[in-house]
Structures are given as structure tokens and as C-alpha cells.
N, C-alpha and C positions, 0 to 999 in steps of 0.2 A: 649173466644170462638175462636178457631184456625181452619182454613181450614184443611180439612182432609189430603191433600197432604203435607202440612207443618207439621202437627202433626206427620204423619208417618215418615217423615224424621228426626224429632227431638225426637221421642218416647224414644229411648234408653237414650239419654241425659236427657230428662225430668225425667225419672224414677231414674236415677243416682243422679241428682241434687236434686230431691225431698227428697231423703234420706240424702244426705250429704252436699248439697250446701247452700249458703246463699240466702236470699230473693233477693238480687241484681242479683245473678246469675240466679235465676228462672225468675225474671222479664225480664232479657235480652233475655232469651230463648223465651219468649212469647211476645216479643215486636212487632211481626207482627200479633197480634191478630186482628180479625174482630170486636170484641166488648169487652169492659171492663166494668164490673158492680161492684159497691161497695155494699156489704151486711152489714147491721147493725149487731151488736153483737148477738141479739136474733135470727134473721132469719137464720144467719149462723149456730148457734148452733143447732137449731131445724132441719134444713135441713141436717146437717152433722150427727145428731143422727138418724134420720129416714131413711136416704138413705144409710145405712150401707151395703146393698146388692150390691152396685155398686162401681166399680172403685178400684184404688190403693190409699192407704192412708198412710200418715206418720204423727204421732202426737208425739211431744216431749214437754211436759208441762214446763220443766225446761228452754228450749231454746225458749219457746213460739212459737213453730212451729206447723202449721196445714196445711197440703197440701193434695190435693185430685185431682186425675187425672182420667178422664173418657174418654175412647177411643171412636172413631167414631163407633166401633163395638157395643158399649153399648148404643149409643145415643138414638136409637128409644125407647128402654125400659125405659130409664131414663126420656125421655120426657113424656111418658105415665104416669109414676110415678108422675111427677111434675104437669101434667095437670088433674089428678084425681079430679073431682069436689068436692068431700067431703073433700079432703085434702086442696084444694085451699080455700074453705070456712073456714076451721078451721085455716089455716095459715093467713087468711086475715088481722086480727088485727095487725100483725107484718110485713106484706109483703110490702116492698118498693122496694129495688133493686131486690128482688126475683121476684116480679111481672114483672119487666122489663125483667129479664132473661127468664122467662117462655114464655113471649110473643115473644121474639126474636128467640127462638130455633126452628129450622125446625122440623116438624113432619114427621114421617115415612121415615127417611133418615139417611145416615151416612156422611153427608156433613161436619160436624165439630167435633172436640174434645174439651173437657173442661178441664181447669186447674184452680184450686182454690188455692190461695196462701194467707197466713196470711198477715194482714195489716202491714204497717210500724209502728215504735215505737215512732213517733213524739208525739202522744197523752200522752205518759207516762211522758213526761217532763213538762206537764202543772201542775201548782201547785194545789194540791187537795183542796177541800173546804168542809165545813160542809153543808149538804143539807137534806131536806125532799123531797123525790121523790114519786109522786103519779102515780100508775099504774092502768089502767082500769082493771076491773075484767076479761074480755076476754083476755087481754094481759097477765095478771098474770097467768091465767090458762096454758098458753104456756111456760111461763118463770119460773114458780115456781121451777121445778126440777133443771134447770141449775143454778138458783140463789142460791138454798140451797146447791148445790154441791160446788160452789165457797165459800159460807159462811163457810161450814164445813172445807174446805181446807185453810181458812183464806187468800184467794187470793184477798185482799182488792181492789187493783186498778181495777182488772177485774170485781169484784162484782159491784163496783160503775159504771164502764163503761157500763155493761150490763143493769143495771137499768136506767141509764141516757139516753141511746140510745132510750128507749121505754117509757119513762115517759110522761104522758100527762101534768103534771104540776110539778113545783118544787119551793121550798122556800130555798134560800141560806142564810146562817148565817155567819156573820163575827165571828172571833174567840171569841171575848168577848160576843157576843150575844148567841153563842152556849153554852159557859160556864154558862152564866146567865140562859139559858133555863134549863140546867141540875140542877143548883142550885135551881131554883124555883120548878122544878118537884120533887126534893128531899123533899122540905118542904111542898108543897101544894098537890101533887098527886104522891106519891111514886110508884104506879103501873105503871104510865107513864114511869118513869125511867127504870123500869124492861122491858117494851116494847121496849124502845129505845135500851137497851142493847141486845135485841134479834135481832135487825137490820131489821127484816121483820115483819109486821103485815098483817093478811089476811083480805079479804073483809068482811067475816062474823063478824069480830070484829070492823069494821070501825066506826060504830056509837059510840061505847064505846071509841075508840081511839080519835075520833074527839071531843067528849065532854071533854076528859081529856086534849087535846091540848088547848081547849078554856080556861081552867083554868089557863094556863100559857102564854096566848097570850095577855098580857097587851100591848096595843099599845105604851106605854111609853118605853117598853123594847124590844118588838117584833113586830114592825110595819108591816114587811113583812108577818109574820105568821098570824097576825090579819087580814090583807087585804085578804090573800088567804082563810082563813076560812070564811070570810064574803062573798066573791065574787065567789069562785070556789069550795069550799069544798063539796057542796051538789049536784054537777053535776052527780056524780057516787058513787057507793060503791067501794072505792079504796082499793087496797093493798098499804101500805106505806113502803118505805125503808128509813131507817135512816143512812145517810152516815157521818161517823166521820172521818174527815181529819187526825186526829192523828194516826188512825189505818193505813192509807196509808203512812204516813210519817215514823213512827217508830214502828208500830205493837202494840201500846198500846192505849187503849181507853181513852177518857176523864174521869177523875175521878170527881165525884160530888164535887164541890168546895164550900167554903163559898160564900154567895151571894155577888157579886161585885156591886159597885155603878157605874151607867153610868152617864155621864154629861148630 
């Protein structure tokens, strides 16, 4: 959020760097901002998708660039869009930084301009892990479309990041326990293996999926999964996302292996 007088002085540079500049160059230009807000993956995607009528945008999926500039002249209408009560209620389940932004923006004025810049890439260097991620039904209703878009494009790190940012619960698996889970599913409940391969299960199927997971949640092999099923699994009808770290590492899923022995 940049004061209007600063924004107008920098507007030509902002538009030029939004097209061609690095994130560091963009960050330098907005270093005198009045407020900086971090948006989670889901709230950014929903906001960006529904706010297409506003501002100047640059999107380059290969460079992982997503920039959006809203001038002070558009601010009043943009704030009305954000403060619409129906929209705020609908976005509520995923609104964290977005709620802060909405509350901070001045109404009925042109006092500031807004510059949205993609996040840094530090998170991409964190080693991926195998996970089961549980999304509440109201959260999944907002994220279903962007999740499936990333799934179809096989953008595995972004897919995992989006789900993890908004998951209410998660079960993490060491490599050998993930491999064991797939092996037990292959033997005991093959339909679960098919669901894991789909990467997303919907809330309407949750009872069936939970029962299938219970068949392979032997505490001797899967103590974390067993604990989650006993303590947390009945809190909501969840959508589940199965994150396979091998997809993020080399683009290949875990093949169902022979059952290994754990010590």
C-alpha cells in the first residue's frame, strides 16, 4: 500500500518493472510502502481470479511471476469490491492477510495505490515431504478450482503449497512409512490406492475414504495416521489431499512396492 503521491511518481517505473523486472527490483520500488501484507496461496488466487476487472496485471507461469497494480484512481471501487458483505463472508474461511488488508484500506478515497508482487522463492528449497492434508469443506469449496488447475498442470510444488497453506490438519509420513502405506493399500484396500493416485478426495466421499484409511492405519506401521484418525478425523467432513514428495522431486509418483518390514 503506497501513498498516492509516491505511487504517481513511480507509476511509469512500476508498470515497466512489473512487465520486465525482477522481484528485487519491484521490492525496491515499493520499499516506501505504508503497509505490507502477506497473503496465503489460496486467498491470493481467489482475490486475483475474482478481481479481474481492476488494475494492471502481469502473469508469467514459467517465471512464476504474478504482479498486480491498482492505481489510486481505482481504489474506491476496489475497496467497495473487497468490502462487499457477501464476498467477505464467502472468503472468510481463507481470509487471513486479506482481512488485514481490507481493514487497512481507506474507503471513499484515492489516498493510496496497491502493488501486489509474488512471494520470494525460499519456500521452494525446503525438502518436500509425503503428507495427507485435510481441508475443511468450506475451505475446499473456495480452493477446489485452483487446486485442480495445478493438479492438471502437474505443478506439484505449487499444488502442495496451496493445500498446505489452508489445511486444518496434516499427517506427515517418513519415506518408508509412505511406501508402506501404499503397499498395505495395494494389498488390503486397492480402492484407497486409486484415491491416493487421484491426489484429491472430496468431502462427499470423506466417510468412505476415512474408513479405507482406517484399514491401513495399523499403529505399528502408521502411528501418526492412527492418532489423527482417532483424535481429529471426525471433526469435519474433510477434503483430503495426498502429497507425494517424489512427484515434487522428480515428477514420478511412488510405485506400489512390495511390503517392507519396519524395525
